[in-house]
N, C-alpha and C positions, 0 to 999 in steps of 0.2 A: 504493500500500500504506500502511495506517495503522499507524504505529509505536506510538502512544500514544493511549489513550482516557481522557478525564477524566470520571468519573461524578459528577454533582452532584445530590443530592436537594434539593428545594426545598419549603418549606411557608410561605406568607405571607412571601415574601422580596422583594416588589416594591420596597421601599425601597433594597435593597442589590444587587440582581441585576446592574444595569448597571455599578456600580463593581466588583463582583467580576469580571465578564466582561472589563472593560478591564484589570484587574490581572493576570488569568490570561493573557490573550493577550500582554500586555507581558512576562510572565515566560517564556513558552514560545517565542515567535518567535525570540529570539536563539539558542536552542539548535539550530535547524535541524532539529528533529524533526518529522516529519509527524504531526500530531495531529488529534483530533476531540474535541468536547465534547458529552457526552450529559446533558442536563438531564431531570430527572423531577419534574414538578409533582404533589405528593402531595395533590391535592384542595384547593388553596389557595382561600381565600375572598376574596382581594384580586386585584390585577391581575397576579399572577405569570405566569399562563398567557398573557396577552396579550403580556407582555414577552418571554417565551420564543419565542412565535410570531414576533414581530418580529425577534429575533436570528437565528432559523432562516432567515427570508427574506433577511436581509442577508448572512449568512455561510454558504456551502455546507457547511462543516465543523462546523456546529452542528446537532444533532438534539435533538428533545425528545419527551417523552411526558407526557400529562396523565391522571391518574386520574379516575374518576367521582366519587370522594369521598376523604376522608382514610383511607388504609389503614395508615399508620404508616411510619416511616423504614426499618424492615427490609424491607418490601415495595418501597419506592422504590429501595433499594440493589439488591435482586434484579432489578428491572426494568432498572436501569442496567447491571448486569452482563450481562444478556441482550442489551441493545442494543450493547454495546461490541464493536468489531471489531479493536481494536489488539492488538499483541503484548504490551503491558503495559497495565494498567488502574490508574488512580489514583482512589481514592475520597476525596472531600473535601466539606466543607459550603460553603454559599454565603454565610455571614455574615462571611467573612474572618477567622474565628478560626483557620482552617487557612491559613497564609500561602502563597499560590501561589509565592512566591520560593523555597520549599523543594523544589519539584518537580524542578528540575534536579539538586539534590543527591541526591534519591532515585533519579534515573536513573543517576547515576554509581555509586551503590552497587549498583544492579541489574546494571550491566555487569560487576561483580566476581563475579557468579554467584549472587546472592541472589534467591530467588523472592518473598520478602516483605520490604519495606522499611517500617518502622513509624516514624512521627514521633510521639514521646511529648512531650506538653506538661508543663511543670512547673506548680506550683500557686501561683505568685507572683500576688498580687492577690486571691486568694480569701479569704473570711472564715474565721476559725479554726474555727468550728463545722462548716462544710461540708468543710473540709480534714480535720478529725478524723474526721468520719463517712465520708468517702470512703476514707481510709486504713484505717479499721476494717473497712469493707466488703470491700476488696481482701484484707486479711489473712484474713477469714472465707472469701472465695472460694477463696483458695489452699489453705485447709485442707480444704474440703469438695468442691470440684469436681474432676472427673477430668482436666481440662485446665488449663493454666497461663494465667492472665490477669494481665498486669502492670499495676500502677498507672500511669495516665497514657497507656496505649496505647489509642487509640480507633479510630475509623473512618478516620482520615487515614493512608492507607498506599498503597503500590504493590504490585500483584500481578502476577506473571507470567501468561502465557496458560495454562500448565498448572495454576497455582493457581486461576485463575478457572474453568477447566473442572471442576476438582475440586469447587469450591463449587456449581456449577450442577447437579452430580449429586445433591446432597443435597435430598431432596424434602419435608422436614418443614415443617409450617405454622407452628409456634411456633419462630421463628428467633431465635437470640441470636448475632449475627454475631461478637462478640468471642470467644465460645467456638468458633464454627465456624472462624475464622481460625486458632486454635491447633490445633484438631482435625485439620485437613487436613495439618498438618506442613509439610514443605519447609524449605529453608534460609532463616533469617530473621535480620535485623539491625535495630537500632533506634538512633535518636539523639534527643536532647532539644532542645526549643526553648522559648523563653519564652512564657508564657501571654499571649494576645492577646484584648482585649475585642471584642465585636461592633461592627461598623462602623455599624450602624443597627438599629432595631427592638428587640424584646424576645425573650428566650429562650423557646422553646416547651417547655422541660423544667422544669416546676415540681417541687415536692417530692413530690407524690403520684405524678406520672408517673415520677420517678426511683426512687421506692420500688417501684412495680410492675415497672419494668425490672430492678431489682436482684433481686426475687423470681424473675422469669423466668430470670435468669442462674443463680441457685442451683438451680433445679429442672430446668433444661434438660439438664444434663450429669452428673447423678448421682442416685442413689436413697438417698443417705445420710440425708435427713430421715426416710424410712421406717425405716431401721435405727436412727436416733436414737430414734424412737418406741418401738421394741422395747426398746432399752436403758433408756429411761425407765420403761417398764412393769415390767421386771425389777427395777430399782432400787427402785421403789415397793413391789413385792411383798416384796422382802427387808426393806425398812424396816418394812412393816406386820407381817411375821413377827417381826422383832426387838422391835417395840413390843408385840406380843401376848405374847411370852415374858417381857418385862419386867413386864407387867400380871399375868401368871400367877404370877411369882415374888413380886410384892408381895402377892397374895392369899394365897399359901401362908405367907408370913412374917408378914403384918400383918392378915390377914383382908380381908373385902370392903370396899373403899373407896367413897366416894361417887362416882358416875360424873361425868366431866368434860364438861360441856356444850360448853365452848369447844373442847376437843380433838376432840369429835365433829364439830362444825360445820366446824372447820378441815380435818379429814380429808375430809369430804364435798365441800367446795368445791374442795380441791386435786385430788382424784381426778376431779371433774367437769371441772375446767379442763384436766387432762391428756387426758381422753377427747375433749373438744371440739377441742383442738389437734391430736390425732392424727387425728380425723375430717377436720379441715380439710386436713391434709397429704395424706391419702389422696384427698380430694375434688379437690385440685389436680391430682394425677396422673391421676385418672379423667377430669377435665375435659379434660386435654390429649389423652388417648387418644380422647375423644369428638370433639374438633376434628380430629385427624388422620384419624379414620375417615370423616369427611364428605368429605374430599378436595376441598374447595372451592379455587378458584384463589386465589393470594395477593393478587390485585388485579384490577380491571376497568378497561380502558383506555377513556377517553372520546375522546381525540384524540391523534394522533401524527404526526410527520413521517416515521416509518418504518413501512412497512405491516405488517411481520411481526416484526421483531427483538425488540420489547419485549412482545409478546403471550405470555401464559402458554401452555405446551404443552397440548394436549388430553390429558385423562386416558386412561391405557391401559385397554383393555377386554380381558380375557382370557377366552377361551372354552374350555371343557373338552369334549372329544369322547370319547364312550363307544363302545367297540367291543363288538359282540355276537359 
């Protein structure tokens, strides 16, 4: 019986994967817990897939799945959760920024009855600009999203089997795991650890990718941007009405004044900008509906050591029978 499954998404991690595996095994073996390691190669362009294949040949408790291309970390985590057979599942990255030495502590907290144990990193060593932007984003998220996302809480966490089963019932294509972890609920506890630098290689999360991920988070769990567009439109209408009354009053009191070219251009540009922004917000939601309606699988498996566990389930086909 497998007590713990460790799910590790990988993308171009050939420089660090061996060191990570040694560190992880060294941290877990003294605990006496029966564990397995489920690696997911997210379409890496380096030798990551070959190294995972070799690890699986050497250790029977190592399993891997390789995607046909890069589908993103969200899809890789979903595939790992589908592979996992343990009573608890630990999600962590392969770059050693998630210290394997913390996994035994997570197990201890789980034994106290918690379904989610979250390891929250602090921001020591980060630049002041990135720290300020991150904190500002999380304040914005807490204000607008329908679920609570805590600053510093990422994918490094332990999930009980019932929490994993709850996540696997969620079928959406546009997945934002930080929000999903909060949405499923269950008893949770967190602890902080010091920020750790990558053991090797470069981060795959550049500024543009982080920005898109942040937009996904804001739009995945609320419709408040649409409500904000309505409020903005009403505010502009009232402002325009007040401005028209002010102009009418000036005409009555002082006669017809020379029209203001700058005022006209400013109003046209401002209204056009609001309209374009509102259309953009609506377009984002319509695009998400479009992606969900296609019901494509989250990923395509190229190679796996597990014949069925990581493969996406076949879509359901419902038939309607008419009675005459």
